[in-house]
N, C-alpha and C positions, 0 to 999 in steps of 0.2 A: 426414856421410853423408846421402843423400837417399833418399826413397822413390820407387821407379819402378814404374809399372804396365806390364805387358807382355801381349802376345797372341802366342802361338807355336803351332806345329803340329809333330806328330811325322811320321815317314816314312809312317805309315798314313793321314795326313790328318786326324787328330783335333785339334781346336782346344783349346788350353790357355790359360787366363787366370789372372792372379794378380798379386801385388806382390812386390817384392824391394828390400831396402835395399842400396845400393851408393854408391860415391863418384862414379861417372860412368856414362854410358850404355854405354860400351865394356865395362865390367866385367859389366854385366847380359847383354850379348850373349855374352860369353865363358862365363859360368856356364850360360846356357841351352844353349849348344852342348855343353858338357861333359855336360849331362843328356840329350843326344840330341835336343834340340828345335831347331826352326828359328824364330828370332825374326822376327815379321812387323811388329808395331808396338810401340814402346816410348815411354813418355812419363811425365812427372812428374805426380803428382796423388794424390788420396785414394781414387779409385774406378777400377776397371778400365776401360780404354778400350773402351767398347762403341760400336757404331754407333748413331747417333742415330735414335730411332724417332719418326717424325712421325705425326701423326694421319692416318689413312687416310680420304680423302674420295673420293667417286665422281667420276671424271673421264672425259671423252670422249677416246678415242684413247690413244696411248702417249706418255709423257713422254720428252723427249730426255735422253740420258746427257750430263752436263756434263763439261767438260774436267777439272775437279778430280777427278771420279769416275774418269775414264779414267786420270788420272795415278796415282791410288792403285792401280787395277787393274794398271797396267803395273809400278809399283814392286814390288808384292807378287809378281807373276809372275816378275819378274827375280830377286827374293830367293830364291824357292822353287827356281827352276831352277839358280841359282848354288850352292845348297846340295846339289844332286844329286837332288832329287826329280823323278820322271818327270813328263812333261807332263800326262798325263791326271789323275794324282793332284793335281798343282798346280792344274789347272782345277777339280777337284772341291772342293778347299779354298777356292778363290776364289768358287765358287758359294755356299758357306756364309757367306763373309765379305761378300758383296755388300750394300751399304748401301741400295740402292733396288730395288724390284721389277723395274724395266726392266733394270738392270744384271744382276740375277740371271737374268732370262729370257735375255738375250743370252749370258751366260757359259755357261748350261746348253746352249743351242743350239750354241755353239762346241765345248763338250765332247762332245756327241753326234756332231758332224761329225768331230772328231778320232778318236773311238773307232771311227767307221765307216771309217777309213782315209784321211781327207782331211788334207792338211797344215794346219798352223796358219794359214799365210798364206791359203790357200784358204778356210778356215773363217771367218777374220776378214773376208775380202772379201764374204761373204754378208751382211754388215751394214755397208754403206757409210755409213750415217748416223752410225754410232758410230766406225768405224775408217776414217779417210780413206786415200786412195791412198798418201800418204807413209808412214803407219803400216804398211800391208799390204806395201809393197815393201821396207821395211827388215826386216820380219820374214821375208820371203821370202829376202832376201840373208843374213840370219842363219842361217836353216835350211840354206841351200845351203853356207855356209861353216862350219857346225858351231859357231857362236859366238852362238847365239840369246840367251843370258843377257847377253852384252856388248852386243849390239845393243839389247836391251830397256833396258839401263841408259842407253845414249845417247838412247833415246826418252824416258826419264824426265827426263834433263837438258834435252832440247829442250822437252818439254811444260811442265816447271817454269819454264824461262826465259820462255816465251811467256805463261804464266799470271801470273808475277810482274810482267812488263811491263804486261800488261793491268790487273792490280789497281792498280798504281801510277798509271796514267793515269786510271782510274776514280776513285781516291781523290783525285787532284789536281783533277779536274773536278767533284767532288761539291759543294763549297762554292759555286763560281760558278753551278752549275745551281740550287742552293737559292736563291741571291740572285735569279736570273731568275724562278723560280717565285713567290717571295714578292712581288717587285715586280709581276709580272703580275697576281697575285690582288689586290693593293692597287689597282692602276689599274682593274681590272675592277669592283671594289666601288664605287669612286668614280663610274665611268661609268654603272653600272647602277642603283645604289641611292641615291647621294648627289646627284649632279647633277640627276636628274629632279625632285627636290623643290625645288631652286633654280629650275629652269625653270618650275615651276608658280607659284612666288612672283613671279618676274620677269614672267610673262605677266599676272598679276593686276594688277601695278602699271602695266603699259603704258608703261614708260620705254624709251628707246633704250639699248642695251647696247654696251659696248666690243667691238671686233673679236675680241679673244682670247676673250671670254666667249661670243660668238656661235659661234665655232669649236668651243669645248668643248661647248656645248649641242647643236650639230649632230652631233658625233661621238657624244655620249650618246644622242641620238634615234635614230641609225642602229643602235647596239648594242641598244637596247631595243625598237625597232619593226621593223627590217628585217633584223636579223642572221640570224635563223633562216630567213628567206625567201630572202635573197640571199647572205649570207656563207658559210653552210654549203655550199650547192651549188657556189659558186665555188671554195672550198677543195678539195672533193672532186674537182671537175673538173680543177683545177690539179695535184693529186697524181696523178690518173690519167694526165693528159697527160704529166707528167714521167716516170712509169714507162714509158709507151709510147715516149717519146723515148729513154730509156736502153736500151730493148730493140732499138733500131735501130742502124744503122751509126754514128749520131751519138754513140754511147757513147764511141768513141775520142776525138772532139773534146772531150767533157765531161771525160774522164779527163786529157787533156792540159791542159785549163783548170785542173783541180784542182791540178796540179803547179806551175802558174804563180801561184797565189794567194799574195799576200804572207803571210809567217809560216806560215800553215797549209800552204801548198804545200811549203815546206822540211821541215816536220814530217812530212808524208805521204811525201815522197821518202825521208827518212832511215828511216822505218819500213819502207817497201818494200825498201830496200837491205838493212837488217838482216834482214828475213825471208828475202830471197833468199839472203844469205850463210849464215845458219844452216841453212836447209833443204837447200841444195845441199851444204854442208859435211858435215852429218850423214849425208846419203845417200851421198856419196862415201866417207866414213870407214867406213860400214857395208858397203861392197862393191857398191853399186848402180852399174851401168855409167853412164858420163857422159851418153850420149844419153838413156837411160831416165830418169836423174835430172833432166835438163833438161826432159823432158816433164812430169814430176811438178811441178817448180817452176813451170813455165809454167801448169799447170792450177790451182795454188793462188794464183797472183799476183792481188792485189786490184785491179790497175790494168792496163788493156788496153795502155797505152803500154809498161809494163814487160814484159808478155807478148809484145808485138810485138818488142821488143828481144831477148828470149830466143829467139824464133824465128830471128832473124838469127844469134844465137850458135850455135844448133844447126847452121845451114848452115856457119858458120865452122869449127866443130869437125869436121864431116864432111870439110871440105876441108883440115884440118890447120892452120888459121889461128889457133887458140887462142881464148880468151874475151875477153881485155882489149880487143883491137881492135874487134870488133863491139859490145861494150858501150860503148866510148868514142864510137863513131859515133852511138849512140842519143841522146846528149846528156842522159841521165837520171841516170847514175851519177856521183857526185862523183869528182874526180881522185884523192883519197886512196884510195878504194875500188878504182879502176882500177889504181893503182900496187901496192897490196897483192896484188891478184889476179895481176898480171903477175909479181911476185916469187914468188908461190906456184907459178905455172906454170914459171918458170925453175928453181926449186929442187926441183920434184917434190913439194912439200908444199902442194898447192892446197887440200886439205880443211882443214888447220890454219889457213891464211891466211884462208880464207872464214869460219871460226868466229871467228877473231880480229877480222876485219872486222865481223862481226855484233855481237860484244861491244862493240866501240868505238862503233858507231852506236846500239846500244841505250842506252849511257850518254848519248850525245848527245840521244837522244829524251827520256830522263828529265829531263835538264837543261833542255832546251827547254820541256818541258811545265811544269816548275816555274817557269821564268821567265815563261812565258805566263800562268800562273794568278796570279802575283804582280802582273802588269799588269792582268789582267782584273778582279780583285776590286775595286780602287779605282775602275776605270773604270765597272763596272756600278753600284756604289754611287752614283757621281756622276751617271750617266745617269738612274737611277731617281729620285734626289733632284731632278734638274732637271725630269723629267716631272711628278712629283707636285707639286713647287713651282709649276710653271707652271699646273697646274690649280687649285691653291688660290689663287694670286695672281689668276688670271682671275676667280674668283668674288668675291674681296675687292674687286677693282677695280669690279665691277658694283655691289656693295653700297655702296661709297663714292660712286660716281657718282650713285646714287639718293638717297643722303643729301644730296649737294651740291645736287641739283635741288630736293628738298623744303625745304631751308633757304632 
């Protein structure tokens, strides 16, 4: 038997917390329901699961609601509605459960709008920075079809899948980024603090230095003398010019270039295909019309080449040509994805095939990221070792050459 901590609510919206001994989580859920309570959160531990209270610091502006917080909000709302609690009372409960002031404020405003006669979708649309068009349109379809709790559950699955993939990619890239940071700091310390002392010593001796040593001393002199005057303005100007470049029509060419980059281009392509499949599949399964769903998917596409291809798909769908053909002409989507989409269209199960396609390519992305990090880690260690070794050897060559001359 294990000890489970729970947080539940009754049909009046009162929050109840406590602990219960049970063999599994399912038993806790059943016993809470027998007591007339709606379970919200259940977990193992010695203390009741309370929202973490961070130290309140003065900040300027409003903090953004994170995807993880939106996921918890959606899951809890789906749970309460599935249990039969009215929408306004469910939102009242979620206002009390909000883990951050910003989420509490947004939930309160949504509640007030709903009480004023606004639909949930319209109330959520008033906060576009928290609830994206995908979220709002799925809720709207759920309200029209009378299956809001089911649609919210699909949103939970969608958000959880996206968050899980994001966390896995970040975790996989953390160690390589740490290697780059440590290596960069090491090289900077050598260039700014160590090499200038050697430069002073070599200047006093007045001896000719090897080419590699002169190169290192010149780089060190640039970083110590001219970096602030030349380097910083150049970097700021380059970043500004790059963003201006991306804001023009050249963004299409840049996005096409990203898809052609070896290794990273394939990874980006698979990520976009998985996002397309999951987003469109979830929208169609929730009852959003095809053309409207394509509009939403096109708006959330992270690559303009993909977005342009989806524009051609919209034209094809209007003309009755289907999706697989226009997607194939774009040259972006893999053949396997096109075949699965074609099968979905032929069998009338396009939404299921799109989600299956997304699951497949999500796994491919995870596997590719793992393989990439396995290659990056030794490569970065080798490169950093070569750079630091070259700097050390250059200084030693200068010392040895001076000793040879003095002998």
